[in-house]
C-alpha positions as CSV (number, residue, x, y, z in Angstrom):
1,M,31.7,-60.8,4.1
2,L,29.4,-62.2,6.7
3,F,29.3,-62.0,10.5
4,I,28.4,-65.5,11.7
5,G,26.7,-66.2,14.9
6,G,25.5,-69.3,16.5
7,V,23.4,-70.2,19.6
8,N,23.2,-73.6,21.2
9,A,19.5,-74.5,21.6
10,V,20.3,-76.6,24.7
11,T,23.0,-74.8,26.6
12,G,22.5,-71.2,25.4
13,E,26.2,-71.0,24.6
14,Q,27.0,-68.4,21.9
15,M,29.8,-68.2,19.3
16,S,30.8,-65.8,16.5
17,G,33.1,-65.6,13.6
18,T,33.5,-64.4,10.1
19,G,32.6,-65.9,6.7
20,I,33.1,-65.1,3.1
21,V,30.9,-65.8,0.1
22,V,32.8,-67.5,-2.8
23,E,30.1,-68.4,-5.3
24,S,26.6,-67.2,-6.0
25,N,23.9,-67.9,-8.6
26,E,20.3,-66.9,-8.9
27,K,19.1,-69.5,-6.3
28,E,21.8,-69.9,-3.7
29,S,25.3,-68.9,-2.5
30,W,28.3,-70.8,-1.1
31,A,30.5,-69.5,1.6
32,L,33.5,-70.4,3.8
33,S,34.6,-70.0,7.3
34,A,37.0,-71.7,9.7
35,G,35.9,-75.2,10.8
36,H,35.9,-74.2,14.4
37,V,33.4,-71.4,13.8
38,C,31.0,-74.2,12.6
39,Y,31.8,-76.6,15.4
40,P,33.3,-76.4,18.9
41,E,36.7,-77.9,19.5
42,H,35.7,-79.3,22.9
43,Q,32.6,-81.2,21.5
44,D,32.9,-85.0,21.3
45,Q,29.7,-85.7,19.4
46,L,30.1,-83.5,16.3
47,I,26.9,-84.6,14.6
48,M,24.8,-84.0,17.7
49,W,26.4,-80.6,18.1
50,T,25.7,-79.4,14.6
51,E,22.0,-80.4,15.1
52,M,21.8,-78.5,18.4
53,W,23.1,-75.2,17.0
54,M,21.3,-72.6,14.9
55,H,23.7,-70.7,12.7
56,M,23.0,-67.4,11.1
57,G,24.9,-64.9,9.0
58,F,24.5,-61.2,8.6
59,D,25.8,-59.4,5.5
60,T,27.5,-56.0,5.5
61,T,24.0,-54.2,5.2
62,G,22.7,-56.0,8.3
63,V,20.4,-58.4,6.4
64,Y,20.0,-61.8,8.1
65,E,21.0,-64.8,6.0
66,P,20.2,-68.3,7.2
67,I,23.2,-70.7,6.7
68,F,23.3,-74.4,6.4
69,I,26.6,-76.2,7.1
70,I,27.5,-78.6,4.2
71,A,31.1,-79.7,4.9
72,L,33.6,-79.6,7.8
73,D,37.2,-80.5,7.7
74,Q,38.6,-80.8,11.3
75,V,42.2,-81.2,10.1
76,T,42.5,-78.2,7.8
77,D,39.9,-76.2,9.8
78,V,37.6,-75.3,6.8
79,C,33.8,-75.1,6.8
80,V,31.6,-74.8,3.8
81,F,28.1,-73.6,4.1
82,R,25.2,-72.9,1.8
83,I,23.0,-69.8,1.9
84,P,19.6,-70.2,0.3
85,I,19.7,-66.7,-1.2
86,G,21.1,-66.0,-4.6
87,N,23.1,-63.1,-6.2
88,L,25.2,-62.3,-3.1
89,P,28.5,-60.5,-3.8
90,A,31.2,-63.3,-4.1
91,V,35.0,-63.2,-3.9
92,P,36.7,-65.4,-6.5
93,L,39.4,-68.0,-5.5
94,A,43.0,-67.2,-6.4
95,K,44.6,-69.4,-9.0
96,K,47.8,-69.8,-6.9
97,M,49.3,-69.0,-3.6
98,P,51.3,-65.7,-3.4
99,S,55.1,-65.4,-3.3
100,V,56.7,-64.9,0.1
101,G,56.6,-61.1,1.0
102,S,53.4,-60.4,-1.1
103,K,51.0,-58.0,0.4
104,V,47.6,-59.4,1.5
105,F,44.4,-58.1,3.1
106,L,41.9,-59.5,5.6
107,G,38.3,-58.6,6.1
108,A,37.0,-59.9,9.5
109,Y,35.0,-59.1,12.6
110,P,37.4,-59.5,15.5
111,L,35.9,-59.8,19.0
112,G,32.5,-60.1,17.3
113,V,32.6,-56.3,16.5
114,Y,29.8,-56.2,13.9
115,S,27.7,-53.3,12.7
116,P,26.0,-52.8,9.3
117,G,28.2,-50.8,7.0
118,H,31.3,-51.4,9.1
119,V,33.9,-53.7,7.6
120,P,37.2,-53.9,9.4
121,F,40.1,-54.5,7.0
122,F,43.7,-55.4,8.0
123,E,46.8,-55.8,5.9
124,G,50.0,-57.9,6.1
125,F,52.3,-60.1,4.1
126,Y,52.5,-63.7,3.1
127,A,55.3,-65.4,5.2
128,G,55.2,-69.0,3.8
129,I,53.9,-72.4,5.1
130,L,54.0,-73.2,8.9
131,D,52.6,-76.4,10.4
132,G,50.7,-77.2,7.2
133,R,48.9,-73.9,7.0
134,A,49.7,-70.6,5.2
135,S,51.3,-68.0,7.5
136,Y,50.6,-64.3,7.2
137,T,51.7,-61.3,9.2
138,I,48.2,-60.0,9.8
139,P,46.9,-59.0,13.3
140,V,43.9,-61.1,14.5
141,T,42.0,-61.9,17.6
142,G,39.0,-64.0,18.4
143,G,36.1,-63.5,16.1
144,A,38.4,-63.0,13.1
145,S,38.4,-66.7,12.5
146,G,36.9,-67.6,9.1
147,G,37.8,-64.1,7.7
148,G,38.9,-64.2,4.1
149,V,42.6,-63.4,3.3
150,V,42.8,-61.9,-0.3
151,N,45.6,-60.9,-2.6
152,S,46.0,-57.5,-4.2
153,K,43.5,-58.5,-6.9
154,G,40.8,-59.3,-4.4
155,E,41.1,-63.1,-4.9
156,L,40.6,-65.4,-1.9
157,L,43.8,-67.2,-0.6
158,G,42.2,-68.9,2.4
159,V,40.3,-68.3,5.7
160,V,41.8,-67.5,9.1
161,S,42.3,-70.5,11.3
162,M,44.3,-69.2,14.3
163,A,47.0,-66.9,15.6
164,I,50.2,-67.9,17.3
165,E,49.5,-67.7,21.0
166,G,51.2,-64.6,22.6
167,F,52.0,-63.2,19.2
168,E,48.9,-62.2,17.4
169,N,50.6,-60.8,14.3
170,I,51.4,-64.3,12.9
171,T,48.2,-65.7,11.6
172,L,47.7,-69.2,10.3
173,V,45.3,-69.6,7.4
174,S,43.9,-72.6,5.5
175,K,45.8,-73.2,2.3
176,L,44.2,-72.4,-1.1
177,E,44.2,-76.1,-2.1
178,N,42.4,-77.1,1.1
179,V,39.7,-74.5,0.4
180,Q,39.2,-75.8,-3.1
181,T,39.1,-79.4,-2.0
182,M,36.4,-78.7,0.6
183,L,34.3,-76.7,-1.9
184,D,34.5,-79.7,-4.3
185,V,33.5,-82.1,-1.5
186,A,30.5,-79.9,-0.5
187,K,29.3,-79.6,-4.1
188,K,29.2,-83.4,-4.5
189,N,26.9,-83.8,-1.5
190,P,25.1,-80.5,-1.1
191,E,22.1,-81.9,0.8
192,R,24.0,-83.6,3.7
193,L,26.7,-82.8,6.1
194,T,30.1,-84.2,5.2
195,I,32.8,-84.4,7.9
196,V,36.5,-84.9,7.1
197,R,38.5,-85.8,10.2
């Protein structure tokens, strides 16, 4: 799991979220987060915004990892980024979505609470599909966006997108198929930013 931070070089605005490594080899690693962790919802000029921001990730030991955004999907709220460091612990993708009522787990840094060696975990249940996203009964708050929801085997099901306003125990998460699609898109064009709107 990664704590993700960003600073706008022009305005000084800061943001934070969570990310999860899904693949790693000897040279580099690939990770996911929520799309809005990688870009602000209020920004009109997305390309300009991504060039003005410096993103960084910190692993659970406190080691700084530079991250490079490769693909953003504004509709499904998924971001794929590359880390130029190999052999990072990775979480495999699940083969299928769970059945309704299945227990799931979330690792995330809510409210930007990050400290090396400290990994907050939450549990809940899969509730089905709501508004095109997977719905889970997991408590979240700001900063948990991009956290990885995993099944009981430790396989990734999706990344946290949002909570229902006023009812923070219903969490909407990207669907597994959207995560896989964005990974495929990123791997086809790993050297440039691809935006899906």
